N, C-alpha and C positions, 0 to 999 in steps of 0.2 A: 709270185704272180704277177704278168705286165700290168704298170701301172700307169698315171695318164701320158708322161712321157713318149712312154714304149708306143702306147695305143692310139696318139694323135701323131706320131712316126706313120702307122698303119693307117691311119685315115687319112693324113695327107697323100699320103704312098698311092690309094686306091682313087680319088676323087677324079683326078684327069683321066683314069685309063676307065671308070664305071658312068659319070656324070653325063646321061644321054644318049649311053648304051641299050638296046632292047637285049632279053635275054633269049639265047636260042633255045637252051636246051638244061636240067638240071638233071645231078645223079647225088642220088643220097647213098653212098657205098655203106653207111653205117650210123642207124638210127637214135645211137645213142646221143649224137650229135645235134638233135633236134627234142633235148628232153626239156626244154621250155619251150616247144611249139606245141596247140592243142591240133594236133594232127598225125595223120602218117606221113613214111615218108613218101608213099606214092601221092598225096593229098599236096605233102613241099611242094613235090616235083609240078604236078600240074597245075595249081596256083600262081606256078612263075615263070614259066613256060608262055613267052610271048608279049612280057611286058616289060615296062622299058625304067631304068633305073634314073632317077633323077640329082642323084649326089649321093656323098657320104658325109656324114655326120655324127658327131662324139657328143656325149655328155659322164665326164668322171672316167671312168675303164668299160665303158659301153658304148658301144659304135651300131649304127643304123644306116639303112641306103634306103631314102625313102623312096618309093613305086609310085610313078605319072599314072594320073587319070587324065581322061579327056577333057580339056577347059576343064578342069578344078584342080584345086591343088591336091597335094598326095593325101588319102588318107593311109596309105600303110605303107610300113616299111619290114624290108628284112634286116630284126636285130640282133646283133651276136653279141656274145661274151668271149673272152679269150680262154677266162678262166685259170689256170695253169700254166700250160703248156698251147693253147693254142694259136695257131698260124693262118694268118689269109695272106695269101700269095698271088701274084700273077705272073701265069706260064701263059707258054705258046699254044694256040690251037691243032688238040691232038696230045699234049707235050704227053710222056712216061708217065703214070700213077705214081703220086708223091709216096713217100712212108708212111706212115699212118691216116694217108690221107680217109675223110669223110665224107664230107661233100665236096662237088664241082660246080658251078653255074658256069655254061661257055654260052660268050655274050658275044655280039658284033658292037664296034663304037663308028660312027660316023667319019671319024679322020684316023684310026689307032684297029681298024681293021677286027678280027677274031679274035678274041681272048679265052681267056681261061681265067677262074676266079677260084681257088681251090682253098678248103678248109680245112687244114691241115692239123691234128691233138693227140700227142701221145697220148698224154691221161687222162681224157675223155671229159674232162670238169669243165670243158667250155661247151658252148651251145651257139646255134641258129634258128629264129622263129619268122613266122611273118602276122606281124603282132599290129595292132590297129595303133592311127598317133589321134595325142589326147591334145587337147588345149596344154599349155605351159600356164599355171595360177599366177604368175605375175606379167600374161604379155609377153614376156617379152621370148625372144628366139631361143628356139632348143637348146642350141649346144653349137659346138663351134663346128662351120661348116655348113649353117643353115641359116635363113633369114625369113622360117618359117616359124611362129610362135605356138608351135606343136613339137609332141615326143612319143615316143611309143610308150604303150601303158605297164610296160614291163620296168621302164626305166623315170616312170614319172616320181618314184617316192625316192630318187635321188638327189642329193642336194648339188647346186652349181657349184664345179667349180673354182679352186682359186685366180684362174687364168679369164675365164669368164667374163665378159664387160658385167654382164649380168651379175655378178657376183657383190653381195653387198656386206661390206666388212662391218657394218655396224647390228645388220641380221647374227653374223657372226659372234662379234663380242656380246651379246647379248643371250646366247644360246649358252656361253660358255658360262655366264655371271649364274644359270642354272643349272649346274653339273657338278656332282661331288667327285666325279670318275676323274681317273688320273688325265693328264692332258694328251699321254698317247694316245690312249683309248680313243678321244674323243677326236683326235685326228684319223682315224684309221673308220670314225663312223662315219660309212657313205649319206646317211643322211642331214649330217649336219655339215659337211664338208666332202667333195668328191673327189677321187683320182690320187687321192693321198696315201698309199699304201706302205709297210714297211720299212724300205729302203729309204727313202723320202719323208718318213717322220723323225728316223735317226738323225738323219742329215738336217734338216731345219731344227730341230731340237738342240743337236750338236753345235748350229749355227747364234743362233736365239741365247745359249745357255742356260737352257731350261733341263732341270730334273726327268726325266720322261712319268716318277712317279708321281708332278706337280698335279696337284686337284687342281682343276681347271678353275673354278668357281673363285680360287684367292688369287689369279694373276690383275696386276692390276692392267687400267688400258692401257698406260705403255708397254709393259710386256708383251701384250699381244698382240700389238700396232706390231711389234717385232719381231714375234712370230710368223706371223702374217705374212710382213715381208721378206724372210726369210724363205720361207715354204716358194713365194714369185722366185726368190732367184734361184731356189734350189730348184725345181720344176722348169725353167728357161732353162736354165744352162745345162740339165739333163737331153732336153728338148731338141737343143740346137748342137749335142755331141749323137743324136743319134738313139739315145734312150741306155738305160743298164743291161748288158749281157755278164752272166756267169758262165752258161753255155749254149748248147746250139738250139736249146730250146724256143728263145725272144728272138725273132730277126724282122728285118721290113720286109714288105712284099716281094721284095727282091730278090731274098734269105740273107741277107749281108745284116750281122751284128752291131749293136749300138756300141759305144768306147767308152760312157760313162764312169766303166766301174773302178777306171784309171784314175778319175777326180772325186772317189767318195773319201770323209775324213772319218766318219764314226761305223759306218755300219760294215761287218763285214772284214774289221780291220781288228780284234780279238788280241789283245798282248802287242802289237803295235805300239811305236809312239804316239800322241795326241798332237796334232800338226801345229797347236798351238802351245799348249803347254810344254809338250813332251812323256807326260804320264802314261802309263798304260792303257789305255781303251777295255773296256770290262763289257763282259757278255751276259745278260741274266733272263732270266725264264719270265717267258710276257703272253699273257694268252696264247698259249699254244706254241708260241714261235720264241723270236727274238729281239732284246733288245741292244743294241752296243751306244756306251758314250762313255765322257770323261767324267769319274768322282771328281777329279779336280776343278776342271771347269763347271762343270754341269751338277752343283750342289745342291741336294733335296735341303729345302725350305725350312727355317724352324717352326715348328707349331705356334 
């Protein structure tokens, strides 16, 4: 599943192409792409045609395109989640239909002219929806790419991500102190810290030398601070390298793959030597997925 770096790469690619653009028309080819939308495909098409897109914003793994209102702050947005295999692609007007294409927005930008924004999704777990924007509880901007203190209602329960200037380390430390869950489970809880998925949780825990099953509430402040620092380093590095691509499902808006997979230290390296100590990386079952770690460097604390 695309995580923060992959979704941010998509957002950053969309922003210059859609900010200030007018939606000329919408084609819903598969209504399964509208599972989060409260309405039909026809209603989705009619509601968006003629509206102006203000920009492109992101919180965690969610994207949204605020919709402009005359002489007022945006009250609605197109909110999207890429799911397991969703792609948002920029194409020339009239471009041939993409494989697994579900929705197409034909837009006109005052500088770039006509473009097509294509939502393609092989496994159909991703979605688009028109959603209301609601105030953020902390009165800070809703996420990366926007200065407005609003967020789509479907995203309101999602915590801020560790690269967000409004993320509060103290709030995160306090949350961990109340949780008996394994630290990796907490990192994957998008209501506690967003944008971190299986890949970057494994990488950050490896870098911080923490066993994924360590109880969150037992971590001392120094260990939590070290973990947060490593989470940020991993996310920033992955972002700089365009995200992680293991197959053709994750690509940026131009259809190009990221290359952070070549920099992974633990995830997906089962049986290979740990880059730090040389012992084999192991893979264990975890929450219907897998954890990858070094048993020597990331020892389980004694009770």
